[in-house]
C-alpha positions as a Markdown table, in Angstrom:
| # | Residue | x | y | z |
|---|---|---|---|---|
| 1 | Unk | -78.8 | 49.8 | -46.0 |
| 2 | Unk | -77.3 | 46.2 | -46.6 |
| 3 | Unk | -78.2 | 43.5 | -44.1 |
| 4 | Unk | -75.3 | 42.0 | -42.1 |
| 5 | Unk | -74.6 | 38.3 | -43.2 |
| 6 | Unk | -75.8 | 35.9 | -40.6 |
| 7 | Unk | -73.7 | 32.9 | -39.5 |
| 8 | Unk | -74.9 | 29.5 | -41.0 |
| 9 | Unk | -77.0 | 27.4 | -38.9 |
| 10 | Unk | -77.1 | 23.6 | -39.2 |
| 11 | Unk | -80.1 | 21.5 | -38.8 |
| 12 | Unk | -79.6 | 21.2 | -35.1 |
| 13 | Unk | -79.4 | 25.0 | -34.8 |
| 14 | Unk | -75.7 | 24.9 | -34.1 |
| 15 | Unk | -73.6 | 27.7 | -35.1 |
| 16 | Unk | -71.3 | 26.0 | -37.8 |
| 17 | Unk | -68.8 | 29.0 | -37.8 |
| 18 | Unk | -68.4 | 28.7 | -33.9 |
| 19 | Unk | -68.0 | 24.9 | -34.2 |
| 20 | Unk | -65.4 | 25.1 | -36.9 |
| 21 | Unk | -63.5 | 27.6 | -34.7 |
| 22 | Unk | -63.6 | 25.3 | -31.6 |
| 23 | Unk | -62.4 | 22.3 | -33.8 |
| 24 | Unk | -59.5 | 24.4 | -35.2 |
| 25 | Unk | -58.4 | 25.5 | -31.7 |
| 26 | Unk | -58.7 | 21.8 | -30.3 |
| 27 | Unk | -56.4 | 20.7 | -33.4 |
| 28 | Unk | -54.2 | 23.6 | -32.8 |
| 29 | Unk | -53.8 | 22.7 | -29.1 |
| 30 | Unk | -53.1 | 19.1 | -29.9 |
| 31 | Unk | -50.4 | 20.1 | -32.2 |
| 32 | Unk | -48.7 | 22.4 | -29.5 |
| 33 | Unk | -48.9 | 19.6 | -27.0 |
| 34 | Unk | -47.3 | 17.1 | -29.5 |
| 35 | Unk | -44.6 | 19.5 | -30.3 |
| 36 | Unk | -43.9 | 20.2 | -26.6 |
| 37 | Unk | -43.8 | 16.5 | -25.8 |
| 38 | Unk | -41.2 | 16.2 | -28.6 |
| 39 | Unk | -39.1 | 19.0 | -27.2 |
| 40 | Unk | -39.1 | 17.4 | -23.9 |
| 41 | Unk | -38.0 | 14.1 | -25.3 |
| 42 | Unk | -35.2 | 15.8 | -27.2 |
| 43 | Unk | -34.2 | 17.7 | -24.1 |
| 44 | Unk | -34.1 | 14.5 | -22.0 |
| 45 | Unk | -32.1 | 12.6 | -24.8 |
| 46 | Unk | -29.5 | 15.5 | -24.9 |
| 47 | Unk | -29.3 | 15.5 | -21.1 |
| 48 | Unk | -28.7 | 11.8 | -21.0 |
| 49 | Unk | -26.2 | 12.1 | -23.6 |
| 50 | Unk | -24.2 | 14.8 | -21.8 |
| 51 | Unk | -24.5 | 12.8 | -18.5 |
| 52 | Unk | -23.0 | 9.8 | -20.4 |
| 53 | Unk | -20.2 | 11.8 | -21.7 |
| 54 | Unk | -19.5 | 13.2 | -18.3 |
| 55 | Unk | -19.4 | 9.7 | -16.8 |
| 56 | Unk | -17.1 | 8.7 | -19.6 |
| 57 | Unk | -14.7 | 11.5 | -18.4 |
| 58 | Unk | -15.2 | 11.2 | -14.7 |
| 59 | Unk | -14.7 | 7.3 | -14.4 |
| 60 | Unk | -11.1 | 7.2 | -15.6 |
| 61 | Unk | -10.3 | 10.2 | -13.2 |
| 62 | Unk | -11.9 | 8.2 | -10.4 |
| 63 | Unk | -9.8 | 5.1 | -11.1 |
| 64 | Unk | -6.8 | 7.2 | -11.1 |
| 65 | Unk | -7.6 | 8.9 | -7.8 |
| 66 | Unk | -8.4 | 5.3 | -6.3 |
| 67 | Unk | -5.1 | 4.0 | -7.5 |
| 68 | Unk | -3.3 | 6.9 | -5.9 |
| 69 | Unk | -5.1 | 6.3 | -2.7 |
| 70 | Unk | -4.3 | 2.5 | -2.8 |
| 71 | Unk | -0.6 | 2.8 | -3.7 |
| 72 | Unk | 0.3 | 6.2 | -2.4 |
| 73 | Unk | 1.8 | 9.3 | -3.8 |
| 74 | Unk | 5.5 | 9.0 | -4.8 |
| 75 | Unk | 8.2 | 9.9 | -2.2 |
| 76 | Unk | 12.0 | 10.0 | -2.2 |
| 77 | Unk | 13.0 | 6.3 | -1.6 |
| 78 | Unk | 13.9 | 5.6 | 2.0 |
| 79 | Unk | 16.8 | 3.0 | 2.9 |
| 80 | Unk | 17.9 | 2.3 | 6.3 |
| 81 | Unk | 21.7 | 2.7 | 6.5 |
| 82 | Unk | 23.9 | 1.5 | 9.3 |
| 83 | Unk | 21.2 | 1.4 | 12.1 |
| 84 | Unk | 22.8 | 0.5 | 15.5 |
| 85 | Unk | 22.6 | -2.8 | 17.0 |
| 86 | Unk | 22.1 | -2.2 | 20.8 |
| 87 | Unk | 24.1 | -3.9 | 23.4 |
| 88 | Unk | 22.2 | -6.3 | 25.9 |
| 89 | Unk | 23.4 | -6.3 | 29.6 |
| 90 | Unk | 26.4 | -4.3 | 28.5 |
| 91 | Unk | 27.6 | -6.9 | 26.0 |
| 92 | Unk | 27.4 | -6.9 | 22.2 |
| 93 | Unk | 25.1 | -9.3 | 20.6 |
| 94 | Unk | 26.5 | -12.1 | 18.5 |
| 95 | Unk | 26.0 | -12.3 | 14.7 |
| 96 | Unk | 23.6 | -15.1 | 15.4 |
| 97 | Unk | 21.6 | -13.0 | 17.7 |
| 98 | Unk | 21.2 | -10.3 | 15.3 |
| 99 | Unk | 20.2 | -12.5 | 12.5 |
| 100 | Unk | 17.5 | -14.1 | 14.7 |
| 101 | Unk | 16.2 | -10.8 | 15.7 |
| 102 | Unk | 15.8 | -9.7 | 12.2 |
| 103 | Unk | 14.3 | -13.1 | 11.1 |
| 104 | Unk | 11.7 | -12.6 | 13.9 |
| 105 | Unk | 10.6 | -9.1 | 12.9 |
| 106 | Unk | 7.1 | -8.6 | 11.6 |
| 107 | Unk | 6.9 | -4.9 | 10.7 |
| 108 | Unk | 3.5 | -3.6 | 9.5 |
| 109 | Unk | 0.8 | -6.2 | 10.4 |
| 110 | Unk | -1.1 | -5.6 | 6.9 |
| 111 | Unk | 2.0 | -6.4 | 4.9 |
| 112 | Unk | 3.8 | -9.8 | 4.6 |
| 113 | Unk | 7.5 | -9.9 | 5.1 |
| 114 | Unk | 9.2 | -13.0 | 4.0 |
| 115 | Unk | 12.7 | -13.3 | 5.3 |
| 116 | Unk | 15.4 | -15.5 | 3.4 |
| 117 | Unk | 18.8 | -16.2 | 5.0 |
| 118 | Unk | 21.2 | -15.9 | 2.1 |
| 119 | Unk | 24.5 | -16.2 | 4.0 |
| 120 | Unk | 26.0 | -15.1 | 7.2 |
| 121 | Unk | 25.7 | -11.3 | 7.5 |
| 122 | Unk | 22.9 | -11.0 | 4.7 |
| 123 | Unk | 19.1 | -11.5 | 4.8 |
| 124 | Unk | 16.9 | -11.0 | 1.8 |
| 125 | Unk | 13.3 | -9.7 | 2.4 |
| 126 | Unk | 10.3 | -9.9 | 0.1 |
| 127 | Unk | 7.5 | -7.6 | 1.0 |
| 128 | Unk | 4.0 | -8.4 | -0.3 |
| 129 | Unk | 0.9 | -6.1 | 0.0 |
| 130 | Unk | -2.5 | -7.2 | -1.4 |
| 131 | Unk | -0.9 | -9.8 | -3.7 |
| 132 | Unk | 0.0 | -7.4 | -6.7 |
| 133 | Unk | 2.3 | -4.9 | -4.6 |
| 134 | Unk | 5.8 | -6.5 | -4.0 |
| 135 | Unk | 9.3 | -5.3 | -3.1 |
| 136 | Unk | 12.6 | -6.9 | -2.5 |
| 137 | Unk | 15.2 | -5.6 | -0.2 |
| 138 | Unk | 18.7 | -6.7 | 1.2 |
| 139 | Unk | 19.4 | -6.6 | 5.0 |
| 140 | Unk | 23.2 | -6.7 | 5.5 |
| 141 | Unk | 24.0 | -7.0 | 9.0 |
| 142 | Unk | 26.8 | -7.4 | 11.6 |
| 143 | Unk | 27.2 | -7.2 | 15.5 |
| 144 | Unk | 27.3 | -3.5 | 15.2 |
| 145 | Unk | 24.8 | -2.4 | 12.7 |
| 146 | Unk | 22.3 | -3.4 | 9.9 |
| 147 | Unk | 20.8 | -1.8 | 6.8 |
| 148 | Unk | 17.7 | -2.1 | 4.7 |
| 149 | Unk | 18.5 | -1.5 | 1.0 |
| 150 | Unk | 15.8 | -1.5 | -1.8 |
| 151 | Unk | 16.5 | -3.9 | -4.7 |
| 152 | Unk | 13.5 | -3.8 | -6.9 |
| 153 | Unk | 9.6 | -3.7 | -6.8 |
| 154 | Unk | 6.5 | -4.3 | -8.7 |
| 155 | Unk | 3.3 | -1.9 | -9.0 |
| 156 | Unk | 4.8 | 0.5 | -6.3 |
| 157 | Unk | 5.5 | 3.3 | -8.8 |
| 158 | Unk | 9.2 | 3.1 | -8.5 |
| 159 | Unk | 10.9 | 5.8 | -10.6 |
| 160 | Unk | 14.7 | 6.2 | -10.9 |
| 161 | Unk | 15.6 | 10.0 | -10.3 |
| 162 | Unk | 19.3 | 10.0 | -10.3 |
| 163 | Unk | 22.4 | 7.8 | -9.6 |
| 164 | Unk | 22.0 | 8.6 | -6.0 |
| 165 | Unk | 19.6 | 5.8 | -4.9 |
| 166 | Unk | 18.2 | 7.8 | -2.0 |
| 167 | Unk | 16.8 | 10.2 | -4.5 |
| 168 | Unk | 14.7 | 7.8 | -6.4 |
| 169 | Unk | 10.9 | 8.0 | -5.8 |
| 170 | Unk | 8.5 | 5.3 | -4.8 |
| 171 | Unk | 5.1 | 4.9 | -3.3 |
| 172 | Unk | 4.9 | 6.7 | 0.0 |
| 173 | Unk | 3.4 | 3.4 | 1.5 |
| 174 | Unk | 6.7 | 1.6 | 0.8 |
| 175 | Unk | 8.7 | 4.0 | 2.9 |
| 176 | Unk | 6.1 | 3.5 | 5.8 |
| 177 | Unk | 6.4 | -0.3 | 5.5 |
| 178 | Unk | 10.2 | -0.1 | 5.7 |
| 179 | Unk | 10.1 | 2.3 | 8.8 |
| 180 | Unk | 7.7 | -0.2 | 10.3 |
| 181 | Unk | 10.1 | -3.0 | 9.7 |
| 182 | Unk | 13.0 | -1.0 | 11.1 |
| 183 | Unk | 11.0 | -0.2 | 14.3 |
| 184 | Unk | 10.3 | -4.0 | 14.6 |
| 185 | Unk | 13.8 | -5.1 | 14.2 |
| 186 | Unk | 14.9 | -2.4 | 16.9 |
| 187 | Unk | 12.2 | -3.9 | 19.2 |
| 188 | Unk | 13.4 | -7.5 | 18.7 |
| 189 | Unk | 17.1 | -6.5 | 19.2 |
| 190 | Unk | 16.1 | -4.7 | 22.4 |
| 191 | Unk | 14.8 | -8.0 | 23.8 |
| 192 | Unk | 18.2 | -9.7 | 23.3 |
| 193 | Unk | 18.6 | -13.3 | 22.2 |
| 194 | Unk | 15.8 | -15.7 | 22.9 |
| 195 | Unk | 16.0 | -18.5 | 25.4 |
| 196 | Unk | 16.7 | -21.2 | 22.9 |
| 197 | Unk | 19.3 | -18.9 | 21.0 |
| 198 | Unk | 20.9 | -18.0 | 24.3 |
| 199 | Unk | 21.2 | -21.6 | 25.3 |
| 200 | Unk | 22.6 | -22.6 | 21.9 |
| 201 | Unk | 25.2 | -19.8 | 22.1 |
| 202 | Unk | 26.1 | -20.7 | 25.7 |
| 203 | Unk | 26.7 | -24.5 | 24.5 |
| 204 | Unk | 28.7 | -23.4 | 21.6 |
| 205 | Unk | 31.0 | -21.3 | 23.9 |
| 206 | Unk | 31.4 | -24.1 | 26.4 |
| 207 | Unk | 32.3 | -26.5 | 23.6 |
| 208 | Unk | 35.0 | -24.2 | 22.3 |
| 209 | Unk | 36.4 | -23.6 | 25.7 |
| 210 | Unk | 36.7 | -27.4 | 26.3 |
| 211 | Unk | 38.5 | -27.8 | 22.9 |
| 212 | Unk | 41.0 | -25.0 | 23.9 |
| 213 | Unk | 41.7 | -27.0 | 27.1 |
| 214 | Unk | 42.0 | -30.4 | 25.3 |
| 215 | Unk | 44.4 | -28.7 | 23.0 |
| 216 | Unk | 46.5 | -27.5 | 25.9 |
| 217 | Unk | 45.8 | -24.0 | 25.0 |
| 218 | Unk | 44.2 | -23.4 | 28.3 |
| 219 | Unk | 45.2 | -24.7 | 31.7 |
| 220 | Unk | 42.6 | -26.4 | 33.9 |
| 221 | Unk | 42.6 | -23.4 | 36.1 |
| 222 | Unk | 41.8 | -21.1 | 33.3 |
| 223 | Unk | 39.2 | -23.5 | 31.8 |
| 224 | Unk | 37.4 | -23.6 | 35.0 |
| 225 | Unk | 37.4 | -19.8 | 35.7 |
| 226 | Unk | 36.1 | -19.0 | 32.2 |
| 227 | Unk | 33.6 | -21.8 | 32.4 |
| 228 | Unk | 32.3 | -20.3 | 35.6 |
| 229 | Unk | 32.0 | -17.0 | 34.1 |
| 230 | Unk | 29.9 | -18.2 | 31.1 |
| 231 | Unk | 27.5 | -20.2 | 33.5 |
| 232 | Unk | 27.1 | -17.3 | 35.8 |
| 233 | Unk | 25.9 | -15.3 | 32.8 |
| 234 | Unk | 22.9 | -17.4 | 32.3 |
């Protein structure tokens, strides 16, 4: 019967086979840990890569969404056409009264409206919002009505739709600003002429009446009657 081989023992009495096995296990474990650490770094690098790619896609979309929020979605262009000029105390307002009311109008407090008196019966308005958003409108007016008609704009997403101007599209904010201006004009017209405007108007009427008398187109009695009527209306 053959004897079983015995494991080698070193000078300290340690089992060399057992020691080699432990060292191999330790080495193998270290290799596994290194491999796992490398895989984790690779996964993290891949994750960061995809996160960066996603942000590159999302960022432009967020900018587009923000621009829509700031300027507003496009809507059919809104013009005010032949809005009524109300009477005051049963009398029609003069052309000067209508002009003064339009020039005093403020519209939306967040928007700047710059009024320019072009000629009798026509005012041009420049609208400005946050510096870069601008629009220009004509405001023709008479003693009976007024209109607010779009001319041009900058950075308000205006797009011609057809030959019919009311079917063109523009930022919805623009339409809101024009409605606010229209409401403001109506409020100013309802107040009637200001004290200074009314005084200037009265002096002008009295002066014309005096010229008619001096030209013998009115008798003294007619002059005094109409003069008293004008002064009574103050």
